[in-house]
All heavy atoms as TSV, in Angstrom:
chain	resi	resn	atom	element	x	y	z
A	1	MET	N	N	-6.356	9.313	-8.836
A	1	MET	CA	C	-5.415	8.312	-8.382
A	1	MET	C	C	-4.816	7.649	-9.609
A	1	MET	O	O	-5.531	7.068	-10.405
A	1	MET	CB	C	-6.102	7.324	-7.469
A	1	MET	CG	C	-6.531	7.957	-6.156
A	1	MET	SD	S	-7.414	6.840	-5.066
A	1	MET	CE	C	-8.997	6.794	-5.883
A	2	ILE	N	N	-3.527	7.731	-9.708
A	2	ILE	CA	C	-2.864	7.309	-10.932
A	2	ILE	C	C	-2.818	5.799	-11.129
A	2	ILE	O	O	-2.644	5.343	-12.246
A	2	ILE	CB	C	-1.446	7.907	-11.027
A	2	ILE	CG1	C	-0.588	7.481	-9.842
A	2	ILE	CG2	C	-1.512	9.418	-11.130
A	2	ILE	CD1	C	0.853	7.956	-9.914
A	3	LEU	N	N	-2.986	5.023	-10.070
A	3	LEU	CA	C	-2.975	3.567	-10.205
A	3	LEU	C	C	-4.298	2.922	-9.811
A	3	LEU	O	O	-4.338	1.731	-9.504
A	3	LEU	CB	C	-1.827	2.963	-9.384
A	3	LEU	CG	C	-0.423	3.340	-9.840
A	3	LEU	CD1	C	0.624	2.750	-8.907
A	3	LEU	CD2	C	-0.176	2.889	-11.268
A	4	GLN	N	N	-5.363	3.679	-9.826
A	4	GLN	CA	C	-6.676	3.145	-9.486
A	4	GLN	C	C	-6.990	1.981	-10.415
A	4	GLN	O	O	-6.716	2.030	-11.615
A	4	GLN	CB	C	-7.746	4.222	-9.621
A	4	GLN	CG	C	-9.108	3.768	-9.151
A	4	GLN	CD	C	-10.109	4.914	-9.160
A	4	GLN	OE1	O	-9.772	6.054	-9.417
A	4	GLN	NE2	N	-11.341	4.589	-8.863
A	5	ASP	N	N	-7.557	0.900	-9.867
A	5	ASP	CA	C	-7.913	-0.324	-10.594
A	5	ASP	C	C	-6.695	-1.103	-11.075
A	5	ASP	O	O	-6.817	-1.972	-11.932
A	5	ASP	CB	C	-8.847	-0.018	-11.766
A	5	ASP	CG	C	-10.147	0.629	-11.312
A	5	ASP	OD1	O	-10.639	0.244	-10.232
A	5	ASP	OD2	O	-10.644	1.506	-12.014
A	6	LYS	N	N	-5.522	-0.809	-10.540
A	6	LYS	CA	C	-4.297	-1.550	-10.856
A	6	LYS	C	C	-3.852	-2.296	-9.602
A	6	LYS	O	O	-4.251	-1.983	-8.491
A	6	LYS	CB	C	-3.170	-0.613	-11.304
A	6	LYS	CG	C	-3.523	0.278	-12.459
A	6	LYS	CD	C	-3.660	-0.506	-13.729
A	6	LYS	CE	C	-3.909	0.472	-14.873
A	6	LYS	NZ	N	-4.411	-0.133	-16.044
A	7	VAL	N	N	-3.007	-3.302	-9.788
A	7	VAL	CA	C	-2.445	-4.054	-8.671
A	7	VAL	C	C	-0.939	-3.829	-8.647
A	7	VAL	O	O	-0.267	-3.959	-9.664
A	7	VAL	CB	C	-2.743	-5.566	-8.809
A	7	VAL	CG1	C	-2.069	-6.347	-7.691
A	7	VAL	CG2	C	-4.251	-5.816	-8.806
A	8	ALA	N	N	-0.423	-3.488	-7.466
A	8	ALA	CA	C	1.013	-3.307	-7.274
A	8	ALA	C	C	1.539	-4.487	-6.460
A	8	ALA	O	O	0.946	-4.866	-5.447
A	8	ALA	CB	C	1.300	-2.004	-6.538
A	9	LEU	N	N	2.627	-5.084	-6.903
A	9	LEU	CA	C	3.250	-6.205	-6.207
A	9	LEU	C	C	4.561	-5.733	-5.595
A	9	LEU	O	O	5.452	-5.248	-6.304
A	9	LEU	CB	C	3.508	-7.350	-7.189
A	9	LEU	CG	C	4.216	-8.574	-6.634
A	9	LEU	CD1	C	3.371	-9.233	-5.547
A	9	LEU	CD2	C	4.488	-9.558	-7.763
A	10	VAL	N	N	4.667	-5.850	-4.263
A	10	VAL	CA	C	5.875	-5.459	-3.540
A	10	VAL	C	C	6.392	-6.726	-2.861
A	10	VAL	O	O	5.719	-7.288	-2.005
A	10	VAL	CB	C	5.575	-4.355	-2.494
A	10	VAL	CG1	C	6.843	-3.946	-1.764
A	10	VAL	CG2	C	4.900	-3.157	-3.154
A	11	THR	N	N	7.570	-7.196	-3.256
A	11	THR	CA	C	8.060	-8.476	-2.753
A	11	THR	C	C	9.049	-8.322	-1.613
A	11	THR	O	O	9.867	-7.411	-1.591
A	11	THR	CB	C	8.735	-9.290	-3.875
A	11	THR	OG1	O	9.831	-8.534	-4.398
A	11	THR	CG2	C	7.757	-9.593	-4.982
A	12	ASP	N	N	8.935	-9.256	-0.668
A	12	ASP	CA	C	9.867	-9.405	0.446
A	12	ASP	C	C	10.102	-8.116	1.221
A	12	ASP	O	O	11.234	-7.796	1.573
A	12	ASP	CB	C	11.198	-9.971	-0.050
A	12	ASP	CG	C	12.028	-10.539	1.109
A	12	ASP	OD1	O	11.420	-10.984	2.096
A	12	ASP	OD2	O	13.260	-10.509	1.020
A	13	LYS	N	N	9.038	-7.386	1.465
A	13	LYS	CA	C	9.185	-6.130	2.201
A	13	LYS	C	C	8.025	-5.937	3.171
A	13	LYS	O	O	6.883	-5.802	2.770
A	13	LYS	CB	C	9.213	-4.935	1.247
A	13	LYS	CG	C	10.314	-4.995	0.216
A	13	LYS	CD	C	11.670	-4.860	0.883
A	13	LYS	CE	C	12.758	-4.940	-0.172
A	13	LYS	NZ	N	14.070	-4.961	0.379
A	14	THR	N	N	8.322	-5.935	4.467
A	14	THR	CA	C	7.278	-5.699	5.464
A	14	THR	C	C	7.627	-4.561	6.411
A	14	THR	O	O	6.856	-4.253	7.309
A	14	THR	CB	C	7.026	-6.976	6.296
A	14	THR	OG1	O	8.263	-7.414	6.853
A	14	THR	CG2	C	6.415	-8.074	5.443
A	15	SER	N	N	8.791	-3.934	6.224
A	15	SER	CA	C	9.178	-2.813	7.077
A	15	SER	C	C	10.059	-1.866	6.285
A	15	SER	O	O	10.394	-2.127	5.133
A	15	SER	CB	C	9.914	-3.314	8.330
A	15	SER	OG	O	11.125	-3.933	7.962
A	16	GLY	N	N	10.406	-0.763	6.890
A	16	GLY	CA	C	11.311	0.196	6.259
A	16	GLY	C	C	10.808	0.708	4.922
A	16	GLY	O	O	9.641	1.076	4.774
A	17	ILE	N	N	11.690	0.711	3.931
A	17	ILE	CA	C	11.327	1.252	2.628
A	17	ILE	C	C	10.253	0.407	1.933
A	17	ILE	O	O	9.422	0.922	1.196
A	17	ILE	CB	C	12.567	1.434	1.725
A	17	ILE	CG1	C	12.223	2.362	0.571
A	17	ILE	CG2	C	13.114	0.100	1.254
A	17	ILE	CD1	C	13.435	2.892	-0.164
A	18	GLY	N	N	10.238	-0.890	2.201
A	18	GLY	CA	C	9.192	-1.744	1.627
A	18	GLY	C	C	7.812	-1.386	2.150
A	18	GLY	O	O	6.845	-1.311	1.396
A	19	ARG	N	N	7.728	-1.149	3.460
A	19	ARG	CA	C	6.451	-0.738	4.053
A	19	ARG	C	C	6.022	0.611	3.485
A	19	ARG	O	O	4.873	0.801	3.109
A	19	ARG	CB	C	6.573	-0.646	5.570
A	19	ARG	CG	C	5.298	-0.092	6.221
A	19	ARG	CD	C	5.411	0.001	7.709
A	19	ARG	NE	N	5.309	-1.346	8.243
A	19	ARG	CZ	C	5.681	-1.675	9.465
A	19	ARG	NH1	N	6.196	-0.772	10.276
A	19	ARG	NH2	N	5.561	-2.917	9.888
A	20	THR	N	N	6.961	1.537	3.399
A	20	THR	CA	C	6.659	2.865	2.862
A	20	THR	C	C	6.182	2.768	1.413
A	20	THR	O	O	5.235	3.446	1.007
A	20	THR	CB	C	7.894	3.772	2.962
A	20	THR	OG1	O	8.288	3.845	4.335
A	20	THR	CG2	C	7.598	5.166	2.446
A	21	THR	N	N	6.811	1.907	0.632
A	21	THR	CA	C	6.416	1.718	-0.762
A	21	THR	C	C	5.012	1.149	-0.860
A	21	THR	O	O	4.182	1.632	-1.639
A	21	THR	CB	C	7.423	0.791	-1.477
A	21	THR	OG1	O	8.723	1.378	-1.392
A	21	THR	CG2	C	7.039	0.581	-2.922
A	22	ALA	N	N	4.719	0.122	-0.078
A	22	ALA	CA	C	3.381	-0.483	-0.088
A	22	ALA	C	C	2.322	0.540	0.312
A	22	ALA	O	O	1.256	0.632	-0.308
A	22	ALA	CB	C	3.334	-1.693	0.845
A	23	LEU	N	N	2.609	1.333	1.350
A	23	LEU	CA	C	1.670	2.364	1.785
A	23	LEU	C	C	1.460	3.421	0.697
A	23	LEU	O	O	0.335	3.868	0.468
A	23	LEU	CB	C	2.167	3.030	3.072
A	23	LEU	CG	C	2.053	2.179	4.335
A	23	LEU	CD1	C	2.886	2.785	5.453
A	23	LEU	CD2	C	0.613	2.017	4.753
A	24	ALA	N	N	2.532	3.800	0.028
A	24	ALA	CA	C	2.417	4.818	-1.020
A	24	ALA	C	C	1.588	4.317	-2.195
A	24	ALA	O	O	0.751	5.045	-2.732
A	24	ALA	CB	C	3.806	5.236	-1.501
A	25	PHE	N	N	1.785	3.069	-2.602
A	25	PHE	CA	C	0.991	2.510	-3.696
A	25	PHE	C	C	-0.486	2.442	-3.328
A	25	PHE	O	O	-1.353	2.641	-4.175
A	25	PHE	CB	C	1.472	1.114	-4.069
A	25	PHE	CG	C	2.629	1.077	-5.010
A	25	PHE	CD1	C	3.747	0.313	-4.724
A	25	PHE	CD2	C	2.605	1.789	-6.199
A	25	PHE	CE1	C	4.819	0.258	-5.596
A	25	PHE	CE2	C	3.666	1.743	-7.084
A	25	PHE	CZ	C	4.779	0.977	-6.776
A	26	ALA	N	N	-0.784	2.153	-2.065
A	26	ALA	CA	C	-2.172	1.972	-1.642
A	26	ALA	C	C	-2.877	3.265	-1.265
A	26	ALA	O	O	-4.103	3.310	-1.228
A	26	ALA	CB	C	-2.225	1.029	-0.443
A	27	GLN	N	N	-2.128	4.320	-0.973
A	27	GLN	CA	C	-2.702	5.568	-0.455
A	27	GLN	C	C	-3.797	6.113	-1.369
A	27	GLN	O	O	-3.646	6.168	-2.580
A	27	GLN	CB	C	-1.610	6.623	-0.282
A	27	GLN	CG	C	-2.104	7.895	0.350
A	27	GLN	CD	C	-0.987	8.910	0.522
A	27	GLN	OE1	O	0.132	8.698	0.092
A	27	GLN	NE2	N	-1.305	10.005	1.157
A	28	ARG	N	N	-4.883	6.514	-0.759
A	28	ARG	CA	C	-6.020	7.100	-1.477
A	28	ARG	C	C	-6.056	8.597	-1.222
A	28	ARG	O	O	-5.815	9.057	-0.129
A	28	ARG	CB	C	-7.338	6.501	-0.997
A	28	ARG	CG	C	-7.380	5.004	-1.030
A	28	ARG	CD	C	-7.874	4.540	-2.333
A	28	ARG	NE	N	-7.835	3.071	-2.362
A	28	ARG	CZ	C	-8.147	2.387	-3.404
A	28	ARG	NH1	N	-8.529	2.992	-4.502
A	28	ARG	NH2	N	-8.076	1.086	-3.397
A	29	SER	N	N	-6.390	9.359	-2.226
A	29	SER	CA	C	-6.508	10.806	-2.093
A	29	SER	C	C	-7.840	11.144	-1.443
A	29	SER	O	O	-8.867	10.587	-1.792
A	29	SER	CB	C	-6.422	11.464	-3.470
A	29	SER	OG	O	-6.710	12.832	-3.361
A	30	GLU	N	N	-7.812	12.066	-0.510
A	30	GLU	CA	C	-9.037	12.521	0.148
A	30	GLU	C	C	-9.713	13.650	-0.622
A	30	GLU	O	O	-10.840	13.993	-0.366
A	30	GLU	CB	C	-8.726	12.995	1.576
A	30	GLU	CG	C	-8.238	11.892	2.482
A	30	GLU	CD	C	-9.295	10.843	2.751
A	30	GLU	OE1	O	-10.489	11.193	2.837
A	30	GLU	OE2	O	-8.928	9.665	2.862
A	31	GLY	N	N	-8.997	14.239	-1.552
A	31	GLY	CA	C	-9.520	15.392	-2.283
A	31	GLY	C	C	-10.113	15.013	-3.615
A	31	GLY	O	O	-10.952	14.124	-3.720
A	32	LYS	N	N	-9.662	15.677	-4.638
A	32	LYS	CA	C	-10.158	15.430	-5.980
A	32	LYS	C	C	-9.798	14.018	-6.433
A	32	LYS	O	O	-8.755	13.501	-6.067
A	32	LYS	CB	C	-9.557	16.461	-6.931
A	32	LYS	CG	C	-9.892	17.882	-6.548
A	32	LYS	CD	C	-9.095	18.868	-7.370
A	32	LYS	CE	C	-9.307	20.261	-6.783
A	32	LYS	NZ	N	-8.248	21.178	-7.113
A	33	PRO	N	N	-10.623	13.380	-7.255
A	33	PRO	CA	C	-10.394	11.986	-7.642
A	33	PRO	C	C	-9.031	11.702	-8.252
A	33	PRO	O	O	-8.463	10.664	-8.027
A	33	PRO	CB	C	-11.501	11.711	-8.652
A	33	PRO	CG	C	-12.537	12.736	-8.392
A	33	PRO	CD	C	-11.834	13.923	-7.813
A	34	ASN	N	N	-8.472	12.610	-9.014
A	34	ASN	CA	C	-7.190	12.355	-9.661
A	34	ASN	C	C	-6.044	13.153	-9.056
A	34	ASN	O	O	-4.983	13.264	-9.651
A	34	ASN	CB	C	-7.290	12.667	-11.163
A	34	ASN	CG	C	-8.243	11.721	-11.838
A	34	ASN	OD1	O	-8.210	10.529	-11.592
A	34	ASN	ND2	N	-9.112	12.250	-12.672
A	35	GLU	N	N	-6.251	13.697	-7.876
A	35	GLU	CA	C	-5.234	14.508	-7.217
A	35	GLU	C	C	-4.082	13.631	-6.726
A	35	GLU	O	O	-4.290	12.591	-6.108
A	35	GLU	CB	C	-5.860	15.226	-6.016
A	35	GLU	CG	C	-4.908	16.088	-5.249
A	35	GLU	CD	C	-5.587	16.739	-4.058
A	35	GLU	OE1	O	-6.780	16.516	-3.841
A	35	GLU	OE2	O	-4.900	17.467	-3.344
A	36	VAL	N	N	-2.878	14.028	-7.031
A	36	VAL	CA	C	-1.699	13.324	-6.544
A	36	VAL	C	C	-1.103	14.165	-5.424
A	36	VAL	O	O	-0.750	15.311	-5.626
A	36	VAL	CB	C	-0.666	13.128	-7.676
A	36	VAL	CG1	C	0.578	12.439	-7.136
A	36	VAL	CG2	C	-1.275	12.329	-8.799
A	37	ILE	N	N	-1.005	13.574	-4.226
A	37	ILE	CA	C	-0.523	14.327	-3.071
A	37	ILE	C	C	0.703	13.659	-2.457
A	37	ILE	O	O	0.925	12.472	-2.619
A	37	ILE	CB	C	-1.615	14.462	-1.990
A	37	ILE	CG1	C	-2.099	13.084	-1.537
A	37	ILE	CG2	C	-2.773	15.288	-2.475
A	37	ILE	CD1	C	-2.975	13.104	-0.327
A	38	ALA	N	N	1.467	14.425	-1.741
A	38	ALA	CA	C	2.610	13.963	-0.948
A	38	ALA	C	C	3.397	12.865	-1.649
A	38	ALA	O	O	4.073	13.115	-2.622
A	38	ALA	CB	C	2.136	13.531	0.425
A	39	PHE	N	N	3.268	11.630	-1.179
A	39	PHE	CA	C	4.079	10.538	-1.702
A	39	PHE	C	C	3.415	9.840	-2.867
A	39	PHE	O	O	3.926	8.882	-3.393
A	39	PHE	CB	C	4.352	9.529	-0.579
A	39	PHE	CG	C	5.558	8.694	-0.819
A	39	PHE	CD1	C	6.757	9.011	-0.231
A	39	PHE	CD2	C	5.512	7.587	-1.656
A	39	PHE	CE1	C	7.880	8.251	-0.445
A	39	PHE	CE2	C	6.633	6.811	-1.875
A	39	PHE	CZ	C	7.817	7.144	-1.257
A	40	GLY	N	N	2.247	10.263	-3.296
A	40	GLY	CA	C	1.687	9.651	-4.483
A	40	GLY	C	C	0.187	9.530	-4.552
A	40	GLY	O	O	-0.382	9.814	-5.573
A	41	ALA	N	N	-0.475	9.115	-3.497
A	41	ALA	CA	C	-1.909	8.832	-3.551
A	41	ALA	C	C	-2.237	8.018	-4.791
A	41	ALA	O	O	-3.091	8.356	-5.582
A	41	ALA	CB	C	-2.742	10.106	-3.496
A	42	ALA	N	N	-1.528	6.925	-4.958
A	42	ALA	CA	C	-1.640	6.127	-6.168
A	42	ALA	C	C	-2.958	5.360	-6.261
A	42	ALA	O	O	-3.507	5.216	-7.340
A	42	ALA	CB	C	-0.459	5.167	-6.260
A	43	GLY	N	N	-3.466	4.834	-5.161
A	43	GLY	CA	C	-4.750	4.158	-5.156
A	43	GLY	C	C	-4.744	2.738	-5.684
A	43	GLY	O	O	-5.787	2.196	-6.017
A	44	ALA	N	N	-3.588	2.093	-5.740
A	44	ALA	CA	C	-3.504	0.717	-6.235
A	44	ALA	C	C	-3.945	-0.276	-5.164
A	44	ALA	O	O	-3.893	0.007	-3.974
A	44	ALA	CB	C	-2.074	0.390	-6.662
A	45	LYS	N	N	-4.368	-1.440	-5.601
A	45	LYS	CA	C	-4.539	-2.577	-4.707
A	45	LYS	C	C	-3.142	-3.171	-4.571
A	45	LYS	O	O	-2.450	-3.373	-5.549
A	45	LYS	CB	C	-5.505	-3.584	-5.308
A	45	LYS	CG	C	-6.895	-3.018	-5.459
A	45	LYS	CD	C	-7.799	-3.973	-6.187
A	45	LYS	CE	C	-9.161	-3.302	-6.322
A	45	LYS	NZ	N	-9.806	-3.614	-7.559
A	46	VAL	N	N	-2.719	-3.439	-3.334
A	46	VAL	CA	C	-1.340	-3.865	-3.102
A	46	VAL	C	C	-1.286	-5.308	-2.618
A	46	VAL	O	O	-2.001	-5.691	-1.699
A	46	VAL	CB	C	-0.661	-2.948	-2.056
A	46	VAL	CG1	C	0.749	-3.425	-1.757
A	46	VAL	CG2	C	-0.649	-1.509	-2.547
A	47	VAL	N	N	-0.433	-6.088	-3.260
A	47	VAL	CA	C	-0.094	-7.432	-2.805
A	47	VAL	C	C	1.370	-7.363	-2.402
A	47	VAL	O	O	2.209	-6.927	-3.185
A	47	VAL	CB	C	-0.289	-8.486	-3.922
A	47	VAL	CG1	C	0.137	-9.863	-3.427
A	47	VAL	CG2	C	-1.730	-8.502	-4.403
A	48	PHE	N	N	1.672	-7.739	-1.160
A	48	PHE	CA	C	3.055	-7.678	-0.717
A	48	PHE	C	C	3.407	-8.917	0.085
A	48	PHE	O	O	2.540	-9.577	0.640
A	48	PHE	CB	C	3.341	-6.394	0.066
A	48	PHE	CG	C	2.631	-6.295	1.385
A	48	PHE	CD1	C	3.305	-6.573	2.552
A	48	PHE	CD2	C	1.303	-5.912	1.448
A	48	PHE	CE1	C	2.658	-6.471	3.776
A	48	PHE	CE2	C	0.647	-5.801	2.658
A	48	PHE	CZ	C	1.336	-6.095	3.829
A	49	SER	N	N	4.697	-9.237	0.090
A	49	SER	CA	C	5.153	-10.433	0.783
A	49	SER	C	C	6.299	-10.097	1.722
A	49	SER	O	O	6.915	-9.037	1.618
A	49	SER	CB	C	5.621	-11.484	-0.233
A	49	SER	OG	O	6.774	-11.011	-0.916
A	50	GLY	N	N	6.561	-11.008	2.622
A	50	GLY	CA	C	7.665	-10.843	3.556
A	50	GLY	C	C	7.787	-12.073	4.427
A	50	GLY	O	O	6.920	-12.945	4.418
A	51	ARG	N	N	8.868	-12.136	5.176
A	51	ARG	CA	C	9.120	-13.296	6.037
A	51	ARG	C	C	8.651	-13.083	7.470
A	51	ARG	O	O	8.498	-14.049	8.212
A	51	ARG	CB	C	10.611	-13.620	6.035
A	51	ARG	CG	C	11.078	-14.112	4.683
A	51	ARG	CD	C	12.566	-14.287	4.675
A	51	ARG	NE	N	13.148	-12.942	4.609
A	51	ARG	CZ	C	14.409	-12.657	4.807
A	51	ARG	NH1	N	15.255	-13.603	5.107
A	51	ARG	NH2	N	14.851	-11.420	4.711
A	52	ARG	N	N	8.429	-11.840	7.850
A	52	ARG	CA	C	8.050	-11.551	9.236
A	52	ARG	C	C	6.549	-11.251	9.303
A	52	ARG	O	O	6.095	-10.169	8.952
A	52	ARG	CB	C	8.867	-10.381	9.767
A	52	ARG	CG	C	10.360	-10.722	9.794
A	52	ARG	CD	C	11.181	-9.581	10.295
A	52	ARG	NE	N	11.101	-8.478	9.329
A	52	ARG	CZ	C	11.520	-7.261	9.591
A	52	ARG	NH1	N	11.999	-6.955	10.761
A	52	ARG	NH2	N	11.442	-6.326	8.670
A	53	ASP	N	N	5.791	-12.250	9.764
A	53	ASP	CA	C	4.335	-12.138	9.774
A	53	ASP	C	C	3.815	-10.977	10.618
A	53	ASP	O	O	2.881	-10.295	10.220
A	53	ASP	CB	C	3.688	-13.443	10.245
A	53	ASP	CG	C	3.774	-14.530	9.188
A	53	ASP	OD1	O	3.902	-14.203	7.991
A	53	ASP	OD2	O	3.718	-15.717	9.562
A	54	ALA	N	N	4.416	-10.748	11.773
A	54	ALA	CA	C	3.943	-9.649	12.634
A	54	ALA	C	C	4.082	-8.304	11.915
A	54	ALA	O	O	3.161	-7.474	11.945
A	54	ALA	CB	C	4.697	-9.639	13.957
A	55	GLU	N	N	5.204	-8.100	11.252
A	55	GLU	CA	C	5.421	-6.854	10.511
A	55	GLU	C	C	4.497	-6.773	9.298
A	55	GLU	O	O	3.990	-5.705	8.954
A	55	GLU	CB	C	6.884	-6.732	10.080
A	55	GLU	CG	C	7.847	-6.561	11.227
A	55	GLU	CD	C	7.620	-5.265	11.986
A	55	GLU	OE1	O	7.385	-4.215	11.362
A	55	GLU	OE2	O	7.668	-5.312	13.232
A	56	GLY	N	N	4.282	-7.909	8.637
A	56	GLY	CA	C	3.381	-7.935	7.481
A	56	GLY	C	C	1.957	-7.585	7.868
A	56	GLY	O	O	1.285	-6.804	7.188
A	57	GLU	N	N	1.495	-8.147	8.968
A	57	GLU	CA	C	0.138	-7.842	9.432
A	57	GLU	C	C	0.018	-6.386	9.866
A	57	GLU	O	O	-1.014	-5.751	9.658
A	57	GLU	CB	C	-0.261	-8.794	10.570
A	57	GLU	CG	C	-0.409	-10.241	10.134
A	57	GLU	CD	C	-1.439	-10.444	9.037
A	57	GLU	OE1	O	-2.439	-9.690	8.961
A	57	GLU	OE2	O	-1.249	-11.362	8.225
A	58	LYS	N	N	1.075	-5.855	10.463
A	58	LYS	CA	C	1.068	-4.443	10.867
A	58	LYS	C	C	0.971	-3.534	9.640
A	58	LYS	O	O	0.208	-2.568	9.625
A	58	LYS	CB	C	2.333	-4.120	11.658
A	58	LYS	CG	C	2.388	-2.712	12.187
A	58	LYS	CD	C	3.628	-2.507	13.036
A	58	LYS	CE	C	3.699	-1.083	13.548
A	58	LYS	NZ	N	4.908	-0.858	14.364
A	59	THR	N	N	1.733	-3.862	8.600
A	59	THR	CA	C	1.676	-3.085	7.357
A	59	THR	C	C	0.290	-3.171	6.733
A	59	THR	O	O	-0.271	-2.162	6.301
A	59	THR	CB	C	2.748	-3.572	6.362
A	59	THR	OG1	O	4.038	-3.421	6.974
A	59	THR	CG2	C	2.698	-2.791	5.066
A	60	ALA	N	N	-0.285	-4.375	6.695
A	60	ALA	CA	C	-1.638	-4.552	6.141
A	60	ALA	C	C	-2.656	-3.717	6.916
A	60	ALA	O	O	-3.527	-3.074	6.321
A	60	ALA	CB	C	-2.027	-6.026	6.165
A	61	LYS	N	N	-2.522	-3.703	8.231
A	61	LYS	CA	C	-3.435	-2.913	9.062
A	61	LYS	C	C	-3.312	-1.424	8.747
A	61	LYS	O	O	-4.323	-0.726	8.621
A	61	LYS	CB	C	-3.139	-3.167	10.543
A	61	LYS	CG	C	-4.064	-2.433	11.476
A	61	LYS	CD	C	-3.741	-2.730	12.931
A	61	LYS	CE	C	-4.659	-1.925	13.831
A	61	LYS	NZ	N	-4.310	-2.080	15.235
A	62	LEU	N	N	-2.073	-0.945	8.602
A	62	LEU	CA	C	-1.862	0.473	8.265
A	62	LEU	C	C	-2.498	0.824	6.921
A	62	LEU	O	O	-3.123	1.875	6.777
A	62	LEU	CB	C	-0.365	0.784	8.216
A	62	LEU	CG	C	0.368	0.821	9.543
A	62	LEU	CD1	C	1.870	0.882	9.317
A	62	LEU	CD2	C	-0.101	2.010	10.371
A	63	ILE	N	N	-2.348	-0.049	5.948
A	63	ILE	CA	C	-2.935	0.198	4.628
A	63	ILE	C	C	-4.457	0.248	4.722
A	63	ILE	O	O	-5.097	1.154	4.196
A	63	ILE	CB	C	-2.480	-0.877	3.620
A	63	ILE	CG1	C	-0.989	-0.697	3.308
A	63	ILE	CG2	C	-3.315	-0.824	2.339
A	63	ILE	CD1	C	-0.377	-1.833	2.505
A	64	ARG	N	N	-5.042	-0.720	5.410
A	64	ARG	CA	C	-6.513	-0.780	5.523
A	64	ARG	C	C	-7.075	0.391	6.323
A	64	ARG	O	O	-8.155	0.896	6.010
A	64	ARG	CB	C	-6.919	-2.107	6.134
A	64	ARG	CG	C	-6.653	-3.268	5.187
A	64	ARG	CD	C	-7.077	-4.604	5.774
A	64	ARG	NE	N	-6.678	-5.671	4.888
A	64	ARG	CZ	C	-5.877	-6.676	5.251
A	64	ARG	NH1	N	-5.417	-6.764	6.498
A	64	ARG	NH2	N	-5.545	-7.605	4.379
A	65	GLU	N	N	-6.341	0.836	7.350
A	65	GLU	CA	C	-6.803	1.972	8.158
A	65	GLU	C	C	-6.868	3.260	7.350
A	65	GLU	O	O	-7.619	4.166	7.692
A	65	GLU	CB	C	-5.885	2.176	9.369
A	65	GLU	CG	C	-6.101	1.162	10.463
A	65	GLU	CD	C	-5.119	1.314	11.613
A	65	GLU	OE1	O	-4.129	2.068	11.481
A	65	GLU	OE2	O	-5.336	0.654	12.637
A	66	THR	N	N	-6.078	3.356	6.301
A	66	THR	CA	C	-6.098	4.549	5.465
A	66	THR	C	C	-6.993	4.379	4.237
A	66	THR	O	O	-6.955	5.194	3.311
A	66	THR	CB	C	-4.674	4.932	5.011
A	66	THR	OG1	O	-4.109	3.851	4.258
A	66	THR	CG2	C	-3.787	5.250	6.194
A	67	GLY	N	N	-7.793	3.297	4.231
A	67	GLY	CA	C	-8.754	3.099	3.147
A	67	GLY	C	C	-8.227	2.331	1.955
A	67	GLY	O	O	-8.919	2.172	0.956
A	68	GLY	N	N	-7.003	1.814	2.055
A	68	GLY	CA	C	-6.421	1.045	0.958
A	68	GLY	C	C	-6.841	-0.409	0.989
A	68	GLY	O	O	-7.356	-0.918	1.987
A	69	GLU	N	N	-6.583	-1.102	-0.122
A	69	GLU	CA	C	-6.854	-2.531	-0.220
A	69	GLU	C	C	-5.532	-3.258	-0.374
A	69	GLU	O	O	-4.664	-2.824	-1.121
A	69	GLU	CB	C	-7.722	-2.824	-1.442
A	69	GLU	CG	C	-9.091	-2.189	-1.387
A	69	GLU	CD	C	-9.892	-2.516	-2.643
A	69	GLU	OE1	O	-10.072	-3.704	-2.914
A	69	GLU	OE2	O	-10.277	-1.565	-3.326
A	70	CYS	N	N	-5.391	-4.397	0.346
A	70	CYS	CA	C	-4.134	-5.118	0.256
A	70	CYS	C	C	-4.310	-6.582	0.591
A	70	CYS	O	O	-5.322	-7.005	1.137
A	70	CYS	CB	C	-3.095	-4.510	1.198
A	70	CYS	SG	S	-3.475	-4.735	2.948
A	71	LEU	N	N	-3.274	-7.343	0.247
A	71	LEU	CA	C	-3.170	-8.758	0.598
A	71	LEU	C	C	-1.735	-9.016	0.988
A	71	LEU	O	O	-0.812	-8.734	0.214
A	71	LEU	CB	C	-3.565	-9.639	-0.587
A	71	LEU	CG	C	-3.328	-11.144	-0.416
A	71	LEU	CD1	C	-4.232	-11.706	0.690
A	71	LEU	CD2	C	-3.574	-11.865	-1.724
A	72	TYR	N	N	-1.529	-9.517	2.219
A	72	TYR	CA	C	-0.197	-9.889	2.661
A	72	TYR	C	C	-0.003	-11.388	2.450
A	72	TYR	O	O	-0.848	-12.180	2.820
A	72	TYR	CB	C	-0.001	-9.543	4.155
A	72	TYR	CG	C	1.226	-10.188	4.749
A	72	TYR	CD1	C	2.484	-9.830	4.295
A	72	TYR	CD2	C	1.134	-11.154	5.728
A	72	TYR	CE1	C	3.628	-10.425	4.823
A	72	TYR	CE2	C	2.254	-11.744	6.275
A	72	TYR	CZ	C	3.495	-11.383	5.813
A	72	TYR	OH	O	4.608	-11.980	6.324
A	73	VAL	N	N	1.105	-11.767	1.827
A	73	VAL	CA	C	1.421	-13.167	1.556
A	73	VAL	C	C	2.746	-13.492	2.211
A	73	VAL	O	O	3.741	-12.819	1.946
A	73	VAL	CB	C	1.514	-13.431	0.030
A	73	VAL	CG1	C	1.822	-14.884	-0.232
A	73	VAL	CG2	C	0.255	-12.993	-0.664
A	74	HIS	N	N	2.760	-14.526	3.047
A	74	HIS	CA	C	4.011	-14.952	3.684
A	74	HIS	C	C	4.795	-15.809	2.712
A	74	HIS	O	O	4.344	-16.609	2.003
A	74	HIS	CB	C	3.740	-15.715	4.966
A	74	HIS	CG	C	4.986	-16.269	5.576
A	74	HIS	ND1	N	5.776	-15.526	6.410
A	74	HIS	CD2	C	5.594	-17.462	5.433
A	74	HIS	CE1	C	6.822	-16.264	6.778
A	74	HIS	NE2	N	6.719	-17.434	6.195
């Protein structure tokens, strides 16, 4: 994972390309430890913000369900 032990900050994005970016930064590889797959399997801890709490919580849930770590900030 190319961003393991790093923190990625994604601002003002809780849907669309912002959600996709946050998910890509947080994605963990299921295979080899340093394998980069599909959109990245970056493995970063993600901090992201947005104005729509429902969408932010949904994005956080998606990240956590795939084994990622994140913090949503309104």
